[in-house]
C-alpha atoms as an extended CHARMM CRD file, in Angstrom:
* protein
*
       259  EXT
         1         1  MET       CA             88.7680000000       96.9090000000      117.6040000000  PROA      1               0.0000000000
         2         2  ALA       CA             88.4300000000      100.3020000000      116.8170000000  PROA      2               0.0000000000
         3         3  THR       CA             85.6410000000      101.2170000000      118.9580000000  PROA      3               0.0000000000
         4         4  SER       CA             87.6290000000       99.7330000000      121.9840000000  PROA      4               0.0000000000
         5         5  THR       CA             90.3470000000      101.8060000000      120.9330000000  PROA      5               0.0000000000
         6         6  ILE       CA             88.4620000000      105.1770000000      120.7310000000  PROA      6               0.0000000000
         7         7  ASN       CA             87.0630000000      104.3950000000      124.1190000000  PROA      7               0.0000000000
         8         8  GLN       CA             90.3440000000      104.0460000000      125.2350000000  PROA      8               0.0000000000
         9         9  ASN       CA             91.5760000000      107.1690000000      123.7860000000  PROA      9               0.0000000000
        10        10  THR       CA             88.7650000000      109.1640000000      125.0080000000  PROA      10              0.0000000000
        11        11  GLY       CA             88.8230000000      108.0190000000      128.7850000000  PROA      11              0.0000000000
        12        12  SER       CA             92.3910000000      108.5020000000      128.9240000000  PROA      12              0.0000000000
        13        13  SER       CA             92.6330000000      111.9580000000      127.1680000000  PROA      13              0.0000000000
        14        14  THR       CA             89.4240000000      113.6840000000      128.7730000000  PROA      14              0.0000000000
        15        15  ALA       CA             91.9150000000      116.0630000000      131.0770000000  PROA      15              0.0000000000
        16        16  ALA       CA             94.7880000000      115.6830000000      129.1380000000  PROA      16              0.0000000000
        17        17  PRO       CA             96.4590000000      118.9520000000      127.5690000000  PROA      17              0.0000000000
        18        18  LEU       CA             95.7740000000      119.0240000000      123.6760000000  PROA      18              0.0000000000
        19        19  GLY       CA             99.2330000000      117.8400000000      122.3970000000  PROA      19              0.0000000000
        20        20  ARG       CA             98.7900000000      114.8720000000      124.4670000000  PROA      20              0.0000000000
        21        21  GLN       CA             95.7890000000      113.9610000000      123.2930000000  PROA      21              0.0000000000
        22        22  ILE       CA             96.8220000000      114.6710000000      119.6330000000  PROA      22              0.0000000000
        23        23  LEU       CA             99.7080000000      112.1700000000      120.5410000000  PROA      23              0.0000000000
        24        24  ASN       CA             97.6740000000      109.4760000000      121.6740000000  PROA      24              0.0000000000
        25        25  GLN       CA             95.3060000000      109.5340000000      119.0570000000  PROA      25              0.0000000000
        26        26  ALA       CA             98.2750000000      109.4840000000      116.5830000000  PROA      26              0.0000000000
        27        27  GLN       CA             99.7660000000      106.0680000000      118.2190000000  PROA      27              0.0000000000
        28        28  PHE       CA             96.1480000000      104.7910000000      118.0500000000  PROA      28              0.0000000000
        29        29  GLU       CA             95.8540000000      105.6040000000      114.3690000000  PROA      29              0.0000000000
        30        30  LEU       CA             99.3770000000      104.1560000000      113.4380000000  PROA      30              0.0000000000
        31        31  LEU       CA             98.4840000000      100.7530000000      115.2260000000  PROA      31              0.0000000000
        32        32  LEU       CA             95.0450000000      100.7730000000      113.2770000000  PROA      32              0.0000000000
        33        33  THR       CA             96.4550000000      101.0610000000      110.0200000000  PROA      33              0.0000000000
        34        34  LEU       CA             99.1000000000       98.3250000000      111.0830000000  PROA      34              0.0000000000
        35        35  ARG       CA             96.8490000000       96.0700000000      111.8360000000  PROA      35              0.0000000000
        36        36  ARG       CA             94.6000000000       96.2820000000      108.4370000000  PROA      36              0.0000000000
        37        37  GLY       CA             96.2080000000       93.7700000000      105.9500000000  PROA      37              0.0000000000
        38        38  GLU       CA             94.7250000000       96.1170000000      102.8710000000  PROA      38              0.0000000000
        39        39  ASN       CA             96.7300000000       99.0330000000      104.4570000000  PROA      39              0.0000000000
        40        40  VAL       CA             99.9860000000       97.4750000000      104.6770000000  PROA      40              0.0000000000
        41        41  LEU       CA             99.6840000000       95.9230000000      101.3280000000  PROA      41              0.0000000000
        42        42  VAL       CA             98.7150000000       99.1290000000       99.6360000000  PROA      42              0.0000000000
        43        43  THR       CA            101.4350000000      101.3060000000      101.6570000000  PROA      43              0.0000000000
        44        44  LEU       CA            104.3390000000       99.1340000000      102.4620000000  PROA      44              0.0000000000
        45        45  ILE       CA            104.4780000000       96.0240000000       99.7270000000  PROA      45              0.0000000000
        46        46  VAL       CA            102.5980000000       97.3710000000       96.2540000000  PROA      46              0.0000000000
        47        47  PRO       CA            104.9490000000      100.7000000000       96.1270000000  PROA      47              0.0000000000
        48        48  VAL       CA            108.1870000000       97.9320000000       96.4870000000  PROA      48              0.0000000000
        49        49  LEU       CA            106.5270000000       95.8450000000       93.5510000000  PROA      49              0.0000000000
        50        50  LEU       CA            106.5430000000       98.7480000000       91.3480000000  PROA      50              0.0000000000
        51        51  LEU       CA            109.9570000000       99.3480000000       92.1300000000  PROA      51              0.0000000000
        52        52  ILE       CA            111.3070000000       96.3010000000       91.5790000000  PROA      52              0.0000000000
        53        53  PHE       CA            108.8820000000       95.7640000000       88.1840000000  PROA      53              0.0000000000
        54        54  PHE       CA            109.7170000000       98.6460000000       86.4520000000  PROA      54              0.0000000000
        55        55  THR       CA            113.8500000000       98.5500000000       87.2780000000  PROA      55              0.0000000000
        56        56  SER       CA            114.0370000000       95.3020000000       86.5660000000  PROA      56              0.0000000000
        57        57  LEU       CA            112.8160000000       95.5080000000       83.1390000000  PROA      57              0.0000000000
        58        58  ASN       CA            114.7510000000       98.7940000000       82.1080000000  PROA      58              0.0000000000
        59        59  ILE       CA            111.5480000000      100.1810000000       80.0440000000  PROA      59              0.0000000000
        60        60  VAL       CA            112.2210000000      103.4590000000       81.6550000000  PROA      60              0.0000000000
        61        61  PRO       CA            114.2430000000      105.8960000000       78.8950000000  PROA      61              0.0000000000
        62        62  PHE       CA            117.5000000000      105.9450000000       80.8330000000  PROA      62              0.0000000000
        63        63  GLY       CA            120.7050000000      103.9500000000       81.3460000000  PROA      63              0.0000000000
        64        64  ARG       CA            120.8280000000      100.6490000000       83.1270000000  PROA      64              0.0000000000
        65        65  GLY       CA            122.7740000000      102.9770000000       85.9640000000  PROA      65              0.0000000000
        66        66  GLN       CA            120.6140000000      105.4400000000       86.2120000000  PROA      66              0.0000000000
        67        67  ALA       CA            116.7860000000      103.8840000000       86.0140000000  PROA      67              0.0000000000
        68        68  VAL       CA            116.6090000000      103.3910000000       89.6450000000  PROA      68              0.0000000000
        69        69  ASN       CA            117.8610000000      107.1260000000       90.1660000000  PROA      69              0.0000000000
        70        70  PHE       CA            114.9430000000      108.1110000000       88.1330000000  PROA      70              0.0000000000
        71        71  LEU       CA            112.6710000000      105.4110000000       89.6410000000  PROA      71              0.0000000000
        72        72  LEU       CA            113.3280000000      105.5250000000       93.5780000000  PROA      72              0.0000000000
        73        73  PRO       CA            111.8200000000      109.5680000000       93.8490000000  PROA      73              0.0000000000
        74        74  GLY       CA            108.9940000000      108.9190000000       91.5960000000  PROA      74              0.0000000000
        75        75  ILE       CA            107.8140000000      105.4850000000       93.2350000000  PROA      75              0.0000000000
        76        76  LEU       CA            108.7140000000      107.5330000000       96.8110000000  PROA      76              0.0000000000
        77        77  ALA       CA            106.2790000000      110.1000000000       95.5440000000  PROA      77              0.0000000000
        78        78  LEU       CA            103.4220000000      106.9550000000       94.8530000000  PROA      78              0.0000000000
        79        79  ALA       CA            103.8990000000      105.8040000000       98.1540000000  PROA      79              0.0000000000
        80        80  ILE       CA            103.6130000000      108.9850000000       99.8620000000  PROA      80              0.0000000000
        81        81  ILE       CA            100.0070000000      109.5570000000       97.7760000000  PROA      81              0.0000000000
        82        82  ALA       CA             98.8660000000      106.0580000000       98.2960000000  PROA      82              0.0000000000
        83        83  ALA       CA             99.2890000000      105.8370000000      102.2870000000  PROA      83              0.0000000000
        84        84  GLY       CA             97.9590000000      109.5370000000      102.4170000000  PROA      84              0.0000000000
        85        85  MET       CA             95.0480000000      109.8860000000       99.8620000000  PROA      85              0.0000000000
        86        86  VAL       CA             94.2710000000      106.6780000000       99.4840000000  PROA      86              0.0000000000
        87        87  ASN       CA             94.6790000000      104.3610000000      102.1080000000  PROA      87              0.0000000000
        88        88  LEU       CA             94.1090000000      107.2960000000      105.0700000000  PROA      88              0.0000000000
        89        89  GLY       CA             91.1800000000      109.3270000000      103.1220000000  PROA      89              0.0000000000
        90        90  ILE       CA             89.3410000000      105.6120000000      102.4700000000  PROA      90              0.0000000000
        91        91  ALA       CA             89.6690000000      104.2670000000      105.6310000000  PROA      91              0.0000000000
        92        92  THR       CA             88.5760000000      107.6010000000      107.2570000000  PROA      92              0.0000000000
        93        93  ALA       CA             85.6310000000      107.5880000000      105.0600000000  PROA      93              0.0000000000
        94        94  TYR       CA             84.1650000000      104.5580000000      106.3370000000  PROA      94              0.0000000000
        95        95  GLU       CA             84.6460000000      105.5530000000      109.7880000000  PROA      95              0.0000000000
        96        96  ARG       CA             82.9220000000      108.5420000000      109.3620000000  PROA      96              0.0000000000
        97        97  TYR       CA             80.0720000000      106.3090000000      107.7400000000  PROA      97              0.0000000000
        98        98  TYR       CA             80.0650000000      103.4000000000      110.6460000000  PROA      98              0.0000000000
        99        99  GLY       CA             80.0100000000      106.3870000000      113.2880000000  PROA      99              0.0000000000
       100       100  VAL       CA             83.5580000000      105.5690000000      114.4980000000  PROA      100             0.0000000000
       101       101  LEU       CA             83.9680000000      109.6200000000      113.8440000000  PROA      101             0.0000000000
       102       102  LYS       CA             81.0160000000      110.3950000000      115.5530000000  PROA      102             0.0000000000
       103       103  ARG       CA             81.9150000000      109.1190000000      119.1040000000  PROA      103             0.0000000000
       104       104  LEU       CA             85.4610000000      110.8880000000      118.6620000000  PROA      104             0.0000000000
       105       105  GLY       CA             83.1820000000      114.0130000000      117.9720000000  PROA      105             0.0000000000
       106       106  GLY       CA             82.0320000000      113.5870000000      121.7830000000  PROA      106             0.0000000000
       107       107  SER       CA             85.3710000000      113.8530000000      123.0650000000  PROA      107             0.0000000000
       108       108  PRO       CA             87.6330000000      116.5920000000      124.2050000000  PROA      108             0.0000000000
       109       109  LEU       CA             89.9600000000      116.1760000000      120.9620000000  PROA      109             0.0000000000
       110       110  PRO       CA             88.6390000000      118.8330000000      118.4540000000  PROA      110             0.0000000000
       111       111  ARG       CA             88.6270000000      118.5110000000      114.5130000000  PROA      111             0.0000000000
       112       112  SER       CA             91.8080000000      120.0880000000      113.6940000000  PROA      112             0.0000000000
       113       113  GLY       CA             93.3450000000      117.9500000000      116.6940000000  PROA      113             0.0000000000
       114       114  LEU       CA             92.0730000000      114.5310000000      114.7960000000  PROA      114             0.0000000000
       115       115  ILE       CA             93.3110000000      115.7880000000      111.2480000000  PROA      115             0.0000000000
       116       116  ILE       CA             96.7810000000      116.6070000000      112.5270000000  PROA      116             0.0000000000
       117       117  ALA       CA             97.0340000000      113.1680000000      114.3930000000  PROA      117             0.0000000000
       118       118  LYS       CA             95.9210000000      111.0440000000      111.4430000000  PROA      118             0.0000000000
       119       119  VAL       CA             98.9990000000      113.3570000000      109.4160000000  PROA      119             0.0000000000
       120       120  ILE       CA            101.3840000000      112.7210000000      112.3200000000  PROA      120             0.0000000000
       121       121  SER       CA            100.2670000000      108.8670000000      111.8230000000  PROA      121             0.0000000000
       122       122  ILE       CA            100.5700000000      108.9200000000      108.1250000000  PROA      122             0.0000000000
       123       123  LEU       CA            104.1980000000      110.5800000000      108.7270000000  PROA      123             0.0000000000
       124       124  VAL       CA            105.5790000000      107.6790000000      110.9910000000  PROA      124             0.0000000000
       125       125  LEU       CA            104.2970000000      105.2320000000      108.0730000000  PROA      125             0.0000000000
       126       126  GLU       CA            106.0160000000      107.4180000000      105.9530000000  PROA      126             0.0000000000
       127       127  VAL       CA            109.8240000000      106.7940000000      107.3930000000  PROA      127             0.0000000000
       128       128  ILE       CA            108.6890000000      102.9490000000      107.4070000000  PROA      128             0.0000000000
       129       129  GLN       CA            108.1750000000      103.1140000000      103.2030000000  PROA      129             0.0000000000
       130       130  VAL       CA            111.2360000000      104.8430000000      102.5760000000  PROA      130             0.0000000000
       131       131  LEU       CA            113.2880000000      102.5980000000      104.6640000000  PROA      131             0.0000000000
       132       132  ILE       CA            111.9770000000       99.5260000000      103.1650000000  PROA      132             0.0000000000
       133       133  LEU       CA            112.0640000000      101.3630000000       99.3240000000  PROA      133             0.0000000000
       134       134  VAL       CA            115.6410000000      102.6140000000       99.7910000000  PROA      134             0.0000000000
       135       135  GLY       CA            117.0340000000       99.6760000000      101.1900000000  PROA      135             0.0000000000
       136       136  VAL       CA            115.5650000000       97.4700000000       98.2610000000  PROA      136             0.0000000000
       137       137  ALA       CA            117.3110000000      100.2720000000       95.7360000000  PROA      137             0.0000000000
       138       138  VAL       CA            120.4380000000       99.8180000000       97.3770000000  PROA      138             0.0000000000
       139       139  LEU       CA            120.5160000000       96.1230000000       97.8450000000  PROA      139             0.0000000000
       140       140  LEU       CA            118.8980000000       95.0620000000       94.7840000000  PROA      140             0.0000000000
       141       141  TYR       CA            120.3450000000       97.8760000000       92.2910000000  PROA      141             0.0000000000
       142       142  GLY       CA            123.3570000000       99.3780000000       94.0850000000  PROA      142             0.0000000000
       143       143  TRP       CA            121.7130000000      102.6790000000       94.7850000000  PROA      143             0.0000000000
       144       144  GLN       CA            123.9500000000      105.4310000000       96.4830000000  PROA      144             0.0000000000
       145       145  PRO       CA            122.4620000000      108.2290000000       98.4040000000  PROA      145             0.0000000000
       146       146  ALA       CA            122.9390000000      111.4890000000       96.4950000000  PROA      146             0.0000000000
       147       147  GLY       CA            121.7140000000      115.2900000000       96.6360000000  PROA      147             0.0000000000
       148       148  SER       CA            120.4360000000      116.9620000000      100.1600000000  PROA      148             0.0000000000
       149       149  PRO       CA            119.1930000000      114.2790000000      102.8120000000  PROA      149             0.0000000000
       150       150  LEU       CA            117.5460000000      117.2760000000      104.5370000000  PROA      150             0.0000000000
       151       151  LEU       CA            115.8110000000      118.7260000000      101.7260000000  PROA      151             0.0000000000
       152       152  THR       CA            114.5680000000      115.4480000000      100.7760000000  PROA      152             0.0000000000
       153       153  ALA       CA            113.1730000000      114.8290000000      103.9680000000  PROA      153             0.0000000000
       154       154  LEU       CA            111.4830000000      118.2550000000      104.2770000000  PROA      154             0.0000000000
       155       155  VAL       CA            110.0770000000      117.2890000000      100.6740000000  PROA      155             0.0000000000
       156       156  LEU       CA            108.6170000000      114.2660000000      101.8760000000  PROA      156             0.0000000000
       157       157  ALA       CA            106.9300000000      115.7790000000      104.6870000000  PROA      157             0.0000000000
       158       158  LEU       CA            105.4940000000      118.0430000000      102.7330000000  PROA      158             0.0000000000
       159       159  GLY       CA            104.2170000000      115.9650000000      100.4580000000  PROA      159             0.0000000000
       160       160  THR       CA            102.7840000000      113.4380000000      103.0060000000  PROA      160             0.0000000000
       161       161  ILE       CA            100.8310000000      116.7880000000      104.8260000000  PROA      161             0.0000000000
       162       162  THR       CA             99.4790000000      117.5700000000      101.3470000000  PROA      162             0.0000000000
       163       163  PHE       CA             98.0560000000      114.2190000000      100.0820000000  PROA      163             0.0000000000
       164       164  ALA       CA             96.8920000000      113.1600000000      103.8470000000  PROA      164             0.0000000000
       165       165  ALA       CA             94.7180000000      116.4080000000      104.0660000000  PROA      165             0.0000000000
       166       166  SER       CA             93.8480000000      115.3410000000      100.3400000000  PROA      166             0.0000000000
       167       167  GLY       CA             92.2290000000      112.0530000000      101.6240000000  PROA      167             0.0000000000
       168       168  LEU       CA             90.9750000000      113.9140000000      104.9570000000  PROA      168             0.0000000000
       169       169  ALA       CA             89.2440000000      116.3380000000      103.2750000000  PROA      169             0.0000000000
       170       170  MET       CA             87.4710000000      113.8790000000      100.8850000000  PROA      170             0.0000000000
       171       171  ALA       CA             86.5170000000      111.5050000000      103.7300000000  PROA      171             0.0000000000
       172       172  GLY       CA             85.1540000000      114.5640000000      105.8290000000  PROA      172             0.0000000000
       173       173  ALA       CA             83.1380000000      115.9620000000      103.3390000000  PROA      173             0.0000000000
       174       174  LEU       CA             81.7200000000      112.9880000000      100.7800000000  PROA      174             0.0000000000
       175       175  ARG       CA             80.2710000000      109.6860000000      101.4040000000  PROA      175             0.0000000000
       176       176  ALA       CA             82.4730000000      106.7050000000      101.6820000000  PROA      176             0.0000000000
       177       177  GLU       CA             81.7020000000      105.4220000000       98.1900000000  PROA      177             0.0000000000
       178       178  MET       CA             82.4110000000      108.8310000000       96.6810000000  PROA      178             0.0000000000
       179       179  THR       CA             85.5970000000      108.7160000000       98.7860000000  PROA      179             0.0000000000
       180       180  LEU       CA             86.3330000000      105.7160000000       97.1660000000  PROA      180             0.0000000000
       181       181  ALA       CA             85.9290000000      106.4790000000       94.0500000000  PROA      181             0.0000000000
       182       182  GLY       CA             87.4670000000      109.7010000000       94.1350000000  PROA      182             0.0000000000
       183       183  ALA       CA             90.8700000000      108.6960000000       95.5520000000  PROA      183             0.0000000000
       184       184  ASN       CA             91.2180000000      105.4900000000       93.2940000000  PROA      184             0.0000000000
       185       185  ALA       CA             90.5240000000      107.8690000000       90.7520000000  PROA      185             0.0000000000
       186       186  LEU       CA             92.7620000000      110.4280000000       91.6380000000  PROA      186             0.0000000000
       187       187  PHE       CA             95.5400000000      107.6560000000       92.0870000000  PROA      187             0.0000000000
       188       188  LEU       CA             95.4610000000      106.7080000000       88.6830000000  PROA      188             0.0000000000
       189       189  LEU       CA             96.0330000000      110.1720000000       87.4430000000  PROA      189             0.0000000000
       190       190  PHE       CA             98.7940000000      111.1060000000       89.2390000000  PROA      190             0.0000000000
       191       191  ILE       CA            100.0110000000      107.8560000000       88.4290000000  PROA      191             0.0000000000
       192       192  LEU       CA             99.7040000000      108.7730000000       84.6100000000  PROA      192             0.0000000000
       193       193  LEU       CA            100.6080000000      112.6020000000       84.8450000000  PROA      193             0.0000000000
       194       194  GLY       CA            102.7360000000      112.4630000000       87.9890000000  PROA      194             0.0000000000
       195       195  GLY       CA            105.8130000000      111.9420000000       86.0090000000  PROA      195             0.0000000000
       196       196  GLY       CA            107.3740000000      109.4980000000       88.5070000000  PROA      196             0.0000000000
       197       197  ILE       CA            107.1180000000      106.4890000000       85.7250000000  PROA      197             0.0000000000
       198       198  LEU       CA            106.8120000000      108.1780000000       82.6130000000  PROA      198             0.0000000000
       199       199  PRO       CA            108.5820000000      111.6050000000       82.4020000000  PROA      199             0.0000000000
       200       200  LEU       CA            106.6950000000      114.5870000000       81.5390000000  PROA      200             0.0000000000
       201       201  SER       CA            108.6150000000      115.3040000000       78.8470000000  PROA      201             0.0000000000
       202       202  HSD       CA            107.1640000000      112.0270000000       77.0900000000  PROA      202             0.0000000000
       203       203  LEU       CA            103.6190000000      113.6970000000       77.4870000000  PROA      203             0.0000000000
       204       204  PRO       CA            101.8870000000      116.2700000000       74.9870000000  PROA      204             0.0000000000
       205       205  ALA       CA            103.3660000000      119.2580000000       75.5370000000  PROA      205             0.0000000000
       206       206  PRO       CA             99.6660000000      121.0040000000       76.6510000000  PROA      206             0.0000000000
       207       207  LEU       CA             99.5940000000      117.7210000000       78.9420000000  PROA      207             0.0000000000
       208       208  ALA       CA            102.6440000000      118.4430000000       80.3650000000  PROA      208             0.0000000000
       209       209  ALA       CA            102.0920000000      122.1720000000       80.9020000000  PROA      209             0.0000000000
       210       210  ILE       CA             98.9730000000      120.7010000000       82.9740000000  PROA      210             0.0000000000
       211       211  ALA       CA            100.8740000000      117.7740000000       85.1520000000  PROA      211             0.0000000000
       212       212  GLN       CA            103.5260000000      120.2020000000       86.5900000000  PROA      212             0.0000000000
       213       213  TYR       CA            100.8620000000      122.7970000000       88.2860000000  PROA      213             0.0000000000
       214       214  LEU       CA             99.5300000000      119.3270000000       89.7800000000  PROA      214             0.0000000000
       215       215  PRO       CA            100.5090000000      118.5520000000       93.6520000000  PROA      215             0.0000000000
       216       216  ALA       CA            102.2630000000      114.6180000000       92.3390000000  PROA      216             0.0000000000
       217       217  ALA       CA            104.4220000000      115.9870000000       89.9850000000  PROA      217             0.0000000000
       218       218  ALA       CA            105.6950000000      119.2140000000       91.9430000000  PROA      218             0.0000000000
       219       219  LEU       CA            106.2500000000      116.3550000000       94.7500000000  PROA      219             0.0000000000
       220       220  THR       CA            108.1130000000      114.1890000000       92.3690000000  PROA      220             0.0000000000
       221       221  GLN       CA            110.1530000000      116.8580000000       90.4130000000  PROA      221             0.0000000000
       222       222  ALA       CA            111.2730000000      118.2180000000       93.9990000000  PROA      222             0.0000000000
       223       223  LEU       CA            112.2310000000      114.7600000000       94.9030000000  PROA      223             0.0000000000
       224       224  GLN       CA            113.9170000000      114.0080000000       91.9860000000  PROA      224             0.0000000000
       225       225  ALA       CA            115.7360000000      117.4140000000       92.6540000000  PROA      225             0.0000000000
       226       226  THR       CA            116.4450000000      116.9690000000       96.2880000000  PROA      226             0.0000000000
       227       227  MET       CA            118.0550000000      113.2260000000       95.5830000000  PROA      227             0.0000000000
       228       228  THR       CA            120.2290000000      114.4090000000       92.8090000000  PROA      228             0.0000000000
       229       229  ASN       CA            123.7590000000      115.5620000000       92.8150000000  PROA      229             0.0000000000
       230       230  GLY       CA            124.4720000000      118.7630000000       90.9670000000  PROA      230             0.0000000000
       231       231  THR       CA            120.6520000000      120.2060000000       90.2460000000  PROA      231             0.0000000000
       232       232  ALA       CA            119.5460000000      123.3620000000       90.8080000000  PROA      232             0.0000000000
       233       233  PHE       CA            117.3850000000      123.8800000000       94.0410000000  PROA      233             0.0000000000
       234       234  PRO       CA            113.7200000000      123.0660000000       92.9790000000  PROA      234             0.0000000000
       235       235  GLY       CA            112.0690000000      126.5080000000       93.9500000000  PROA      235             0.0000000000
       236       236  SER       CA            109.2460000000      126.1000000000       91.4650000000  PROA      236             0.0000000000
       237       237  PRO       CA            107.9620000000      122.5260000000       92.3400000000  PROA      237             0.0000000000
       238       238  LEU       CA            108.5030000000      123.7830000000       96.2290000000  PROA      238             0.0000000000
       239       239  LEU       CA            106.3760000000      126.5610000000       95.8900000000  PROA      239             0.0000000000
       240       240  VAL       CA            103.5580000000      124.8260000000       93.8630000000  PROA      240             0.0000000000
       241       241  LEU       CA            103.4420000000      121.5260000000       96.6860000000  PROA      241             0.0000000000
       242       242  THR       CA            103.5030000000      124.1260000000       99.5120000000  PROA      242             0.0000000000
       243       243  ILE       CA            100.4950000000      126.0770000000       97.9200000000  PROA      243             0.0000000000
       244       244  TRP       CA             98.6250000000      122.5600000000       97.5880000000  PROA      244             0.0000000000
       245       245  ALA       CA             99.5560000000      121.6120000000      101.2660000000  PROA      245             0.0000000000
       246       246  VAL       CA             98.1870000000      125.2410000000      102.6380000000  PROA      246             0.0000000000
       247       247  ILE       CA             95.2340000000      125.1280000000      100.9350000000  PROA      247             0.0000000000
       248       248  ILE       CA             94.1780000000      121.2080000000      101.1860000000  PROA      248             0.0000000000
       249       249  LEU       CA             95.1940000000      121.4900000000      104.4050000000  PROA      249             0.0000000000
       250       250  LEU       CA             92.6960000000      124.5310000000      105.4340000000  PROA      250             0.0000000000
       251       251  VAL       CA             90.0170000000      123.1850000000      103.3130000000  PROA      251             0.0000000000
       252       252  ALA       CA             90.2110000000      119.7150000000      105.3450000000  PROA      252             0.0000000000
       253       253  ILE       CA             90.3190000000      121.3590000000      108.6720000000  PROA      253             0.0000000000
       254       254  ARG       CA             87.0540000000      123.7470000000      107.8520000000  PROA      254             0.0000000000
       255       255  THR       CA             84.7310000000      120.8110000000      105.6210000000  PROA      255             0.0000000000
       256       256  PHE       CA             85.8450000000      118.0780000000      108.1130000000  PROA      256             0.0000000000
       257       257  LYS       CA             82.3100000000      116.7220000000      109.5810000000  PROA      257             0.0000000000
       258       258  TRP       CA             82.5540000000      113.9280000000      112.0730000000  PROA      258             0.0000000000
       259       259  GLU       CA             79.1560000000      112.8050000000      110.7150000000  PROA      259             0.0000000000
């Protein structure tokens, strides 16, 4: 299926403008993602189960009415990390391993265009994730929207770019097995130090100080601020997340290899 898709894309985009090539590739990337059962499990089902599990157990150190308000931004952050860094990174690494990317390297689509197309496909997938998670929070726990929707959308997009670029940076520079191990190890690290399930204030002070400069914690803190009424503008987390996004995206574009 992947081979036929690439053949179609290559043949139909030879004379097309770069923007059209990128959009066509993004469409194929999204369709391939939705056809892989493990991708659907990681990106759409697991985040919902995490939200239901931790909210229903009420083990988060907040009152009953506040647990979902704290957990939803954190689970959204984990969903973004799973979709971009883990799912996209591992899938792209094995596309490179099996020679799929090598065939794309012979098409008119440049390396930067492929990376942008993959990021766009993940952004679309994130819209589906957000709708599902917010729907579950509203229907099961009576969650009500708060904060600034526009700022929240900006943070979600910035986080998606950051972690999609992280996955692509690993996939384009490391072997498939290394990407598989590295993506999963980082995902576990970000679950523990991201502040989405366990507040950073419950970590040892030196560890919490380091964690707040990691992209996962910056994304979580920015979402918590933009999804809560009466909180200050999350300038510091947004700055940290933006720096990570720019650096990692540049690294991915410069180091990505077709084979």
